[in-house]
All heavy atoms as an XYZ file, in Angstrom:
729
protein
N      -6.855     -6.392     -8.078
C      -6.000     -5.247     -7.920
C      -4.561     -5.770     -7.768
O      -4.303     -6.694     -6.982
C      -6.397     -4.469     -6.714
C      -5.389     -3.431     -6.322
S      -5.996     -2.147     -5.200
C      -6.023     -3.030     -3.634
N      -3.650     -5.220     -8.488
C      -2.235     -5.654     -8.372
C      -1.599     -4.978     -7.180
O      -1.995     -3.955     -6.718
C      -1.473     -5.305     -9.643
O      -1.452     -3.935     -9.840
N      -0.590     -5.707     -6.646
C       0.069     -5.250     -5.433
C       1.194     -4.263     -5.811
O       1.826     -4.365     -6.818
C       0.626     -6.411     -4.681
C      -0.496     -7.266     -4.086
C       0.039     -8.228     -3.086
C      -1.088     -8.965     -2.442
N      -0.678     -9.657     -1.277
N       1.431     -3.358     -4.894
C       2.537     -2.375     -4.988
C       3.830     -3.091     -4.707
O       4.003     -3.733     -3.623
C       2.282     -1.279     -3.958
C       2.970     -0.030     -4.303
C       2.592      0.828     -5.307
C       4.077      0.361     -3.473
C       3.266      2.023     -5.554
C       4.705      1.565     -3.722
C       4.327      2.374     -4.748
N       4.776     -3.091     -5.649
C       6.019     -3.887     -5.513
C       7.126     -3.056     -4.893
O       7.561     -2.071     -5.433
C       6.433     -4.362     -6.910
C       5.422     -5.334     -7.518
C       5.692     -5.570     -8.991
N       7.036     -6.027     -9.258
C       7.441     -7.306     -9.166
N       6.606     -8.262     -8.826
N       8.693     -7.612     -9.411
N       7.556     -3.486     -3.705
C       8.530     -2.750     -2.936
C       9.846     -3.504     -2.880
O       9.867     -4.742     -2.688
C       8.069     -2.580     -1.481
C       6.754     -1.840     -1.391
C       9.150     -1.877     -0.584
C       6.839     -0.365     -1.608
N      10.986     -2.808     -2.972
C      12.281     -3.332     -2.736
C      12.915     -2.673     -1.570
O      12.547     -1.557     -1.219
N      13.807     -3.403     -0.886
C      14.448     -2.852      0.281
C      15.975     -2.875      0.071
O      16.537     -3.942     -0.294
C      14.096     -3.694      1.527
C      12.595     -3.596      1.828
C      14.875     -3.252      2.757
C      12.071     -4.508      2.882
N      16.588     -1.763      0.343
C      18.024     -1.684      0.312
C      18.512     -1.516      1.743
O      18.195     -0.519      2.419
C      18.566     -0.484     -0.544
C      18.039     -0.634     -1.984
C      20.037     -0.382     -0.506
C      18.341      0.557     -2.893
N      19.213     -2.522      2.257
C      19.645     -2.561      3.629
C      18.830     -3.610      4.392
O      17.653     -3.760      4.182
N      19.520     -4.386      5.255
C      18.837     -5.410      5.951
C      19.126     -5.407      7.454
O      19.184     -6.423      8.144
C      19.318     -6.810      5.395
N      19.309     -4.223      7.958
C      19.699     -4.073      9.390
C      18.499     -4.083     10.337
O      17.363     -4.462      9.964
N      18.729     -3.674     11.564
C      17.750     -3.715     12.591
C      16.456     -3.016     12.266
O      15.358     -3.555     12.526
C      18.340     -3.126     13.901
C      17.439     -3.296     15.087
C      17.431     -4.273     15.953
C      16.407     -2.374     15.501
N      16.435     -4.067     16.915
C      15.806     -2.889     16.605
C      15.915     -1.157     14.974
C      14.716     -2.281     17.241
C      14.863     -0.534     15.615
C      14.258     -1.094     16.738
N      16.568     -1.787     11.738
C      15.345     -1.025     11.507
C      14.450     -1.702     10.423
O      13.233     -1.608     10.540
C      15.700      0.456     11.117
C      14.483      1.396     11.165
C      16.338      0.535      9.703
C      14.092      1.753     12.549
N      15.051     -2.280      9.475
C      14.290     -3.003      8.439
C      13.603     -4.232      9.093
O      12.385     -4.434      8.884
C      15.216     -3.425      7.269
C      15.504     -2.243      6.394
C      14.614     -4.551      6.469
C      14.318     -1.605      5.693
N      14.321     -4.946      9.862
C      13.755     -6.224     10.478
C      12.726     -5.957     11.494
O      11.789     -6.758     11.599
C      14.945     -7.026     11.050
C      15.923     -7.529     10.052
C      17.099     -8.207     10.726
O      16.893     -9.107     11.549
N      18.304     -7.824     10.357
N      12.865     -4.883     12.245
C      12.020     -4.676     13.419
C      10.976     -3.601     13.201
O      10.044     -3.535     14.005
C      12.878     -4.384     14.616
C      13.683     -5.526     15.047
O      13.211     -6.492     15.591
N      14.987     -5.485     14.682
N      11.092     -2.792     12.177
C      10.079     -1.722     11.961
C       9.444     -1.832     10.548
O       8.257     -2.084     10.440
C      10.697     -0.345     12.169
C       9.686      0.787     11.948
C      11.285     -0.217     13.627
N      10.270     -1.643      9.517
C       9.707     -1.534      8.174
C       9.023     -2.880      7.716
O       7.896     -2.762      7.249
C      10.812     -1.159      7.213
C      11.172      0.320      7.288
C      12.338      0.699      7.937
C      10.371      1.305      6.732
C      12.729      2.015      8.029
C      10.734      2.609      6.835
C      11.869      2.997      7.479
O      12.234      4.329      7.570
N       9.715     -3.935      7.775
C       9.105     -5.181      7.216
C       7.835     -5.586      7.996
O       6.822     -5.849      7.340
C      10.100     -6.326      7.191
C      11.116     -6.038      6.086
C       9.388     -7.674      6.917
C      12.279     -7.078      6.036
N       7.851     -5.546      9.345
C       6.551     -5.888      9.992
C       5.386     -5.008      9.608
O       4.254     -5.477      9.494
C       6.946     -5.716     11.479
C       8.367     -6.022     11.561
C       8.970     -5.440     10.314
N       5.635     -3.685      9.428
C       4.574     -2.788      8.992
C       4.172     -3.140      7.566
O       2.943     -3.231      7.274
C       5.013     -1.353      9.099
C       5.139     -0.966     10.557
C       4.055     -0.428      8.332
C       5.800      0.400     10.793
N       5.088     -3.305      6.655
C       4.753     -3.628      5.259
C       3.989     -4.942      5.122
O       3.047     -4.997      4.330
C       6.004     -3.671      4.421
C       6.753     -2.363      4.183
C       8.102     -2.581      3.543
C       5.891     -1.410      3.324
N       4.263     -5.944      5.927
C       3.625     -7.236      5.854
C       2.163     -7.120      6.287
O       1.366     -8.012      5.991
C       4.375     -8.260      6.677
C       5.690     -8.700      6.134
C       6.389     -9.642      7.042
C       5.559     -9.262      4.710
N       1.806     -6.055      7.033
C       0.407     -5.844      7.452
C      -0.481     -5.243      6.339
O      -1.705     -5.231      6.449
C       0.318     -5.040      8.694
C       0.929     -5.687      9.883
C       0.857     -4.789     11.108
C       1.481     -5.468     12.285
N       1.543     -4.559     13.471
N       0.171     -4.752      5.336
C      -0.584     -4.045      4.224
C      -0.972     -5.068      3.143
O      -0.097     -5.748      2.587
C       0.281     -2.960      3.658
C       0.749     -1.885      4.638
C       1.731     -0.937      3.982
C      -0.441     -1.138      5.241
N      -2.247     -5.137      2.848
C      -2.732     -6.076      1.826
C      -2.312     -5.744      0.381
O      -2.258     -6.614     -0.481
C      -4.262     -6.158      1.881
C      -4.730     -6.793      3.159
O      -4.054     -7.616      3.745
N      -5.897     -6.384      3.656
N      -2.062     -4.485      0.072
C      -1.775     -4.086     -1.239
C      -0.294     -3.923     -1.551
O       0.111     -3.341     -2.544
C      -2.474     -2.798     -1.584
C      -2.039     -1.616     -0.682
O      -1.511     -1.838      0.410
N      -2.244     -0.408     -1.195
N       0.611     -4.464     -0.672
C       2.014     -4.345     -0.810
C       2.662     -5.730     -0.811
O       2.292     -6.625     -0.112
C       2.611     -3.491      0.359
C       4.096     -3.594      0.424
C       2.150     -2.074      0.300
N       3.679     -5.866     -1.692
C       4.446     -7.041     -1.747
C       5.933     -6.660     -1.712
O       6.404     -5.856     -2.541
C       4.182     -7.807     -3.081
C       4.965     -9.057     -3.282
S       4.485    -10.043     -4.716
C       4.423     -8.860     -6.029
N       6.680     -7.235     -0.734
C       8.113     -7.010     -0.683
C       8.745     -8.019     -1.622
O       8.704     -9.218     -1.466
C       8.649     -7.226      0.711
C       7.902     -6.354      1.726
C      10.149     -6.932      0.775
C       8.232     -6.628      3.200
N       9.298     -7.441     -2.725
C       9.822     -8.267     -3.848
C      11.302     -8.646     -3.653
O      11.687     -9.773     -3.976
C       9.635     -7.504     -5.156
C      10.221     -8.273     -6.331
C       8.155     -7.242     -5.412
N      12.081     -7.715     -3.155
C      13.509     -7.919     -3.143
C      14.202     -7.203     -1.978
O      13.698     -6.229     -1.440
C      14.139     -7.442     -4.459
N      15.363     -7.743     -1.676
C      16.198     -7.081     -0.655
C      17.676     -7.123     -1.154
O      18.050     -8.113     -1.815
C      16.112     -7.751      0.744
C      16.763     -6.923      1.800
C      16.598     -9.220      0.730
C      16.343     -7.215      3.232
N      18.335     -6.057     -0.840
C      19.803     -5.974     -1.149
C      20.545     -5.439      0.054
O      20.060     -4.528      0.674
C      20.052     -5.038     -2.333
C      21.515     -4.704     -2.523
C      22.340     -5.667     -3.133
C      22.029     -3.501     -2.090
C      23.697     -5.347     -3.260
C      23.393     -3.225     -2.144
C      24.206     -4.119     -2.758
O      25.558     -3.905     -2.879
N      21.670     -6.043      0.351
C      22.535     -5.529      1.414
C      23.946     -5.901      1.022
O      24.177     -6.984      0.364
C      22.150     -6.162      2.759
C      22.795     -5.485      3.945
O      24.012     -5.610      4.120
O      22.074     -4.724      4.648
N      24.932     -5.122      1.366
C      26.314     -5.466      1.073
C      26.721     -6.708      1.880
O      27.696     -7.385      1.533
C      27.258     -4.288      1.303
O      27.118     -3.903      2.692
C      26.988     -3.150      0.404
N      26.039     -6.979      2.941
C      26.277     -8.165      3.781
C      25.340     -9.239      3.359
O      24.158     -9.273      3.752
C      26.105     -7.849      5.267
C      26.333     -8.985      6.209
O      26.064    -10.148      5.866
N      26.742     -8.714      7.387
N      25.775    -10.085      2.467
C      24.898    -11.137      1.862
C      24.352    -12.118      2.887
O      23.204    -12.541      2.786
C      25.627    -11.884      0.744
C      25.931    -11.064     -0.465
S      24.435    -10.223     -1.151
C      23.407    -11.630     -1.529
N      25.089    -12.444      3.872
C      24.624    -13.339      4.933
C      23.402    -12.767      5.611
O      22.392    -13.420      5.841
C      25.723    -13.622      5.934
C      25.304    -14.592      7.031
C      26.473    -14.871      8.019
O      27.617    -14.827      7.561
O      26.123    -15.176      9.176
N      23.425    -11.508      5.929
C      22.334    -10.809      6.566
C      21.173    -10.693      5.595
O      19.956    -10.920      5.991
C      22.768     -9.447      7.037
C      21.656     -8.688      7.798
C      22.153     -7.446      8.475
N      22.922     -6.602      7.618
C      23.648     -5.637      8.013
N      23.789     -5.373      9.309
N      24.365     -4.901      7.146
N      21.429    -10.377      4.324
C      20.303    -10.312      3.374
C      19.593    -11.652      3.234
O      18.358    -11.653      3.183
C      20.861     -9.830      2.016
N      20.316    -12.717      3.148
C      19.736    -14.044      3.043
C      18.891    -14.402      4.295
O      17.822    -14.991      4.216
C      20.735    -15.128      2.709
C      21.063    -15.231      1.295
C      22.241    -14.755      0.762
C      20.134    -15.752      0.335
C      22.535    -14.781     -0.623
C      20.411    -15.773     -0.999
C      21.561    -15.335     -1.450
O      21.850    -15.393     -2.841
N      19.435    -14.037      5.444
C      18.708    -14.272      6.697
C      17.405    -13.555      6.751
O      16.331    -14.192      7.066
C      19.604    -13.860      7.913
C      18.921    -13.976      9.247
C      19.677    -13.268     10.319
C      18.932    -13.073     11.589
N      17.874    -12.122     11.548
N      17.395    -12.279      6.346
C      16.187    -11.520      6.377
C      15.184    -12.034      5.327
O      14.007    -12.140      5.565
C      16.505     -9.997      6.200
C      15.206     -9.187      5.981
C      17.266     -9.528      7.364
N      15.707    -12.392      4.160
C      14.879    -12.922      3.121
C      14.177    -14.210      3.576
O      12.938    -14.412      3.354
C      15.732    -13.228      1.884
O      15.007    -13.975      0.909
N      14.905    -15.056      4.186
C      14.376    -16.344      4.661
C      13.319    -16.121      5.764
O      12.197    -16.735      5.766
C      15.422    -17.269      5.140
C      14.944    -18.631      5.544
C      16.128    -19.531      5.901
C      15.587    -20.884      6.327
N      16.620    -21.805      6.694
N      13.678    -15.241      6.700
C      12.787    -14.993      7.818
C      11.453    -14.338      7.430
O      10.399    -14.720      8.005
C      13.466    -14.023      8.807
C      12.648    -13.743     10.029
C      13.372    -12.893     11.079
O      14.611    -12.691     10.952
O      12.717    -12.366     11.972
N      11.460    -13.492      6.429
C      10.268    -12.784      6.021
C       9.680    -13.227      4.692
O       8.712    -12.625      4.202
C      10.519    -11.267      6.058
C      10.780    -10.732      7.424
C      12.087    -10.447      7.810
C       9.768    -10.535      8.327
C      12.371     -9.953      9.098
C      10.034    -10.086      9.621
C      11.336     -9.790      9.996
N      10.217    -14.241      4.034
C       9.681    -14.704      2.806
C       9.869    -13.764      1.592
O       8.956    -13.682      0.763
N      10.992    -13.106      1.553
C      11.261    -12.186      0.444
C      11.876    -12.999     -0.678
O      12.898    -13.618     -0.496
C      12.169    -11.042      0.862
C      11.525    -10.248      2.002
C      12.527    -10.151     -0.295
C      12.422     -9.239      2.689
N      11.254    -12.963     -1.848
C      11.629    -13.849     -2.940
C      13.072    -13.583     -3.488
O      13.820    -14.522     -3.717
C      10.625    -13.667     -4.130
C      10.896    -14.571     -5.251
C       9.875    -14.429     -6.363
O       8.891    -13.707     -6.189
O      10.099    -15.043     -7.422
N      13.422    -12.379     -3.743
C      14.707    -12.085     -4.388
C      15.714    -11.453     -3.434
O      15.408    -10.521     -2.704
C      14.487    -11.072     -5.522
C      13.647    -11.525     -6.636
N      14.092    -12.397     -7.576
C      12.373    -11.255     -6.917
C      13.093    -12.629     -8.414
N      12.076    -11.970     -8.077
N      16.862    -12.048     -3.360
C      18.022    -11.495     -2.693
C      18.995    -11.078     -3.801
O      19.492    -11.949     -4.561
C      18.704    -12.478     -1.712
C      19.958    -11.873     -1.107
C      17.714    -12.919     -0.655
N      19.230     -9.816     -3.945
C      20.121     -9.366     -4.990
C      21.574     -9.354     -4.569
O      21.911     -8.780     -3.539
C      19.693     -7.964     -5.414
S      18.034     -7.879     -6.046
N      22.408     -9.997     -5.322
C      23.846    -10.104     -5.001
C      24.557     -8.780     -5.414
O      25.544     -8.399     -4.830
C      24.529    -11.265     -5.686
C      24.023    -12.566     -5.186
C      24.811    -13.722     -5.775
N      24.769    -14.906     -4.923
C      25.572    -15.087     -3.911
N      26.470    -14.248     -3.558
N      25.446    -16.184     -3.157
N      24.068     -8.119     -6.447
C      24.568     -6.847     -6.884
C      23.429     -5.837     -6.968
O      22.296     -6.237     -7.299
C      25.172     -7.009     -8.293
C      26.293     -8.016     -8.419
C      27.504     -7.569     -7.679
O      27.853     -6.400     -7.626
N      28.196     -8.538     -7.052
N      23.677     -4.606     -6.676
C      22.620     -3.597     -6.628
C      21.998     -3.449     -8.023
O      20.796     -3.165     -8.129
C      23.157     -2.261     -6.067
C      21.985     -1.346     -5.829
C      24.158     -1.649     -6.984
C      21.019     -1.754     -4.780
N      22.749     -3.684     -9.089
C      22.163     -3.577    -10.438
C      21.037     -4.537    -10.645
O      20.078     -4.261    -11.367
C      23.214     -3.779    -11.483
C      24.258     -2.645    -11.552
O      23.933     -1.573    -11.012
O      25.343     -2.901    -12.072
N      21.063     -5.741    -10.040
C      19.946     -6.683    -10.126
C      18.674     -6.086     -9.557
O      17.563     -6.316    -10.058
C      20.299     -7.945     -9.395
C      21.437     -8.768     -9.889
C      21.806     -9.864     -8.900
O      20.913    -10.415     -8.259
O      23.030    -10.120     -8.778
N      18.809     -5.360     -8.465
C      17.678     -4.772     -7.749
C      16.909     -3.844     -8.663
O      15.661     -3.858     -8.637
C      18.290     -4.015     -6.541
C      17.273     -3.444     -5.611
C      16.746     -4.170     -4.581
C      16.850     -2.114     -5.768
C      15.875     -3.671     -3.684
C      15.941     -1.578     -4.865
C      15.451     -2.353     -3.844
N      17.637     -3.063     -9.461
C      16.958     -2.047    -10.307
C      16.174     -2.628    -11.477
O      15.457     -1.981    -12.113
C      18.033     -1.083    -10.810
C      18.722     -0.332     -9.793
C      20.152     -0.306     -9.787
C      18.100      0.273     -8.714
C      20.857      0.389     -8.799
C      18.803      0.959     -7.715
C      20.165      1.014     -7.758
O      20.890      1.691     -6.796
N      16.348     -3.957    -11.766
C      15.715     -4.571    -12.905
C      14.508     -5.347    -12.583
O      13.982     -6.084    -13.451
C      16.772     -5.457    -13.609
C      18.044     -4.767    -14.079
C      19.042     -5.763    -14.651
C      17.722     -3.654    -15.075
N      13.972     -5.250    -11.395
C      12.901     -6.133    -10.976
C      11.486     -5.526    -11.088
O      10.539     -6.091    -10.603
C      13.123     -6.558     -9.469
C      14.322     -7.458     -9.244
C      14.567     -7.623     -7.791
C      14.082     -8.818     -9.911
N      11.375     -4.452    -11.764
C      10.008     -3.830    -11.966
C       9.376     -3.364    -10.663
O       8.197     -3.573    -10.463
N      10.171     -2.748     -9.852
C       9.655     -2.231     -8.562
C       8.880     -0.920     -8.733
O       9.185     -0.140     -9.606
C      10.853     -1.950     -7.574
C      11.702     -3.205     -7.293
C      12.905     -2.811     -6.511
C      10.894     -4.276     -6.606
N       7.924     -0.715     -7.860
C       7.196      0.563     -7.802
C       7.874      1.579     -6.907
O       7.734      2.751     -7.043
C       5.777      0.391     -7.364
C       5.015     -0.542     -8.219
O       4.647     -1.649     -7.822
N       4.702     -0.136     -9.453
N       8.571      1.068     -5.880
C       9.262      1.946     -4.885
C      10.267      1.092     -4.151
O      10.290     -0.098     -4.238
C       8.222      2.469     -3.894
N      11.164      1.809     -3.435
C      12.205      1.145     -2.638
C      12.352      1.963     -1.343
O      12.184      3.153     -1.287
C      13.463      1.060     -3.412
N      12.724      1.205     -0.326
C      13.080      1.789      0.965
C      14.592      1.691      1.084
O      15.187      0.605      0.875
C      12.422      1.037      2.112
C      10.929      1.213      2.067
C      12.977      1.499      3.470
C      10.144      0.329      3.013
N      15.250      2.789      1.335
C      16.708      2.857      1.541
C      16.938      2.970      3.026
O      16.614      3.958      3.669
C      17.323      4.024      0.759
C      16.976      3.979     -0.738
C      18.818      4.054      1.030
C      17.408      5.237     -1.472
N      17.508      1.925      3.591
C      17.794      1.857      5.053
C      19.250      1.513      5.218
O      19.581      0.438      5.745
C      16.868      0.872      5.721
N      20.074      2.360      4.714
C      21.556      2.184      4.756
C      22.149      3.421      5.378
O      21.409      4.395      5.674
C      22.092      1.993      3.337
O      21.720      3.167      2.556
C      21.555      0.776      2.662
N      23.415      3.453      5.615
C      24.042      4.667      6.155
C      23.754      5.895      5.281
O      23.666      5.773      4.051
C      25.536      4.371      6.146
C      25.616      2.862      6.311
C      24.415      2.378      5.497
N      23.522      6.962      5.904
C      23.066      8.229      5.183
C      23.979      8.560      3.977
O      23.493      9.036      2.947
C      23.089      9.420      6.139
C      21.949      9.303      7.146
O      21.012      8.550      6.973
N      22.067     10.078      8.220
N      25.285      8.369      4.072
C      26.173      8.787      2.969
C      25.936      7.978      1.691
O      26.355      8.338      0.607
C      27.608      8.692      3.405
C      28.197      7.339      3.569
C      28.760      6.608      2.503
C      28.128      6.681      4.825
C      29.193      5.334      2.692
C      28.635      5.392      5.021
C      29.169      4.723      3.946
O      29.655      3.476      4.133
N      25.165      6.874      1.786
C      24.889      6.058      0.592
C      23.576      6.416     -0.054
O      23.330      5.975     -1.227
C      24.826      4.532      0.939
O      23.748      4.302      1.855
C      26.142      4.083      1.606
N      22.709      7.161      0.599
C      21.358      7.435      0.079
C      21.381      8.163     -1.296
O      20.570      7.859     -2.159
C      20.567      8.299      1.066
C      20.257      7.546      2.325
N      19.414      8.060      3.237
C      20.652      6.339      2.798
C      19.336      7.247      4.264
N      20.028      6.188      4.021
N      22.268      9.077     -1.461
C      22.331      9.833     -2.710
C      22.555      8.961     -3.936
O      21.821      9.037     -4.909
N      23.558      8.111     -3.856
C      23.857      7.296     -5.036
C      22.743      6.263     -5.303
O      22.369      6.049     -6.479
C      25.215      6.554     -4.875
O      25.190      5.714     -3.753
N      22.148      5.679     -4.245
C      21.040      4.752     -4.489
C      19.825      5.480     -5.033
O      19.170      4.988     -5.990
C      20.603      4.032     -3.157
C      21.601      3.035     -2.682
C      21.992      2.959     -1.330
C      22.196      2.086     -3.517
C      22.880      2.027     -0.808
C      23.069      1.119     -3.063
C      23.401      1.104     -1.727
O      24.306      0.177     -1.253
N      19.525      6.656     -4.521
C      18.394      7.429     -5.034
C      18.560      7.780     -6.477
O      17.621      7.719     -7.318
C      18.214      8.683     -4.208
O      17.889      8.334     -2.887
N      19.759      8.262     -6.840
C      20.029      8.662     -8.233
C      19.853      7.454     -9.201
O      19.277      7.612    -10.305
C      21.385      9.289     -8.376
C      21.532     10.660     -7.791
C      22.993     11.103     -7.742
C      20.696     11.697     -8.512
N      20.358      6.328     -8.794
C      20.201      5.117     -9.625
C      18.740      4.678     -9.743
O      18.288      4.312    -10.842
C      20.990      3.928     -9.083
C      22.478      4.030     -9.433
C      22.711      4.087    -10.991
O      22.188      3.164    -11.679
O      23.332      5.036    -11.437
N      17.974      4.780     -8.645
C      16.605      4.431     -8.735
C      15.821      5.385     -9.658
O      14.988      4.972    -10.453
C      15.956      4.442     -7.366
C      16.295      3.168     -6.591
S      15.430      3.034     -5.085
C      16.301      4.169     -4.061
N      16.191      6.682     -9.625
C      15.567      7.647    -10.499
C      15.932      7.340    -11.955
O      15.058      7.382    -12.834
C      16.024      9.058    -10.161
C      15.488     10.112    -11.049
N      14.171     10.505    -11.011
C      16.093     10.859    -12.021
C      13.987     11.420    -11.944
N      15.148     11.636    -12.568
N      17.157      6.995    -12.193
C      17.599      6.651    -13.544
C      16.847      5.404    -14.094
O      16.554      5.341    -15.225
C      19.106      6.369    -13.537
C      19.710      6.252    -14.884
C      21.256      6.237    -14.855
N      21.806      4.999    -14.391
C      21.985      3.932    -15.121
N      21.603      3.923    -16.357
N      22.542      2.852    -14.620
N      16.522      4.474    -13.180
C      15.781      3.274    -13.582
C      14.292      3.419    -13.399
O      13.564      2.402    -13.524
C      16.333      2.077    -12.762
C      17.713      1.676    -13.095
N      17.994      0.954    -14.266
C      18.889      1.917    -12.527
C      19.288      0.709    -14.296
N      19.867      1.341    -13.309
N      13.856      4.650    -13.095
C      12.435      4.943    -12.980
C      11.687      4.129    -11.888
O      10.554      3.698    -12.089
C      11.731      4.824    -14.291
C      12.313      5.749    -15.353
C      11.552      5.762    -16.635
C      12.001      6.670    -17.701
N      13.211      7.391    -17.657
N      12.331      3.988    -10.771
C      11.699      3.319     -9.602
C      11.176      4.417     -8.758
O      11.781      5.395     -8.425
C      12.749      2.459     -8.826
C      13.225      1.358     -9.695
C      12.130      1.950     -7.542
C      14.342      0.488     -9.092
């Protein structure tokens, strides 16, 4: 059975302390990528949790063949990220 490919937008406290620990407990899920406007934080989270791809630009994120994404950024950014994911069929 193939794993469900998840991407994460945002690398703040809620991602590090809630979402990623829960996702890592699921056998059928693989966290493929993370994107954050703060690259230092994105690389830190990637290294800590073994996330393969750190996207430097959000456009890279949309090209990774993801099944779904978690948006954990300030509320005012959710609309634009959601529309782009819909456009890219994520």
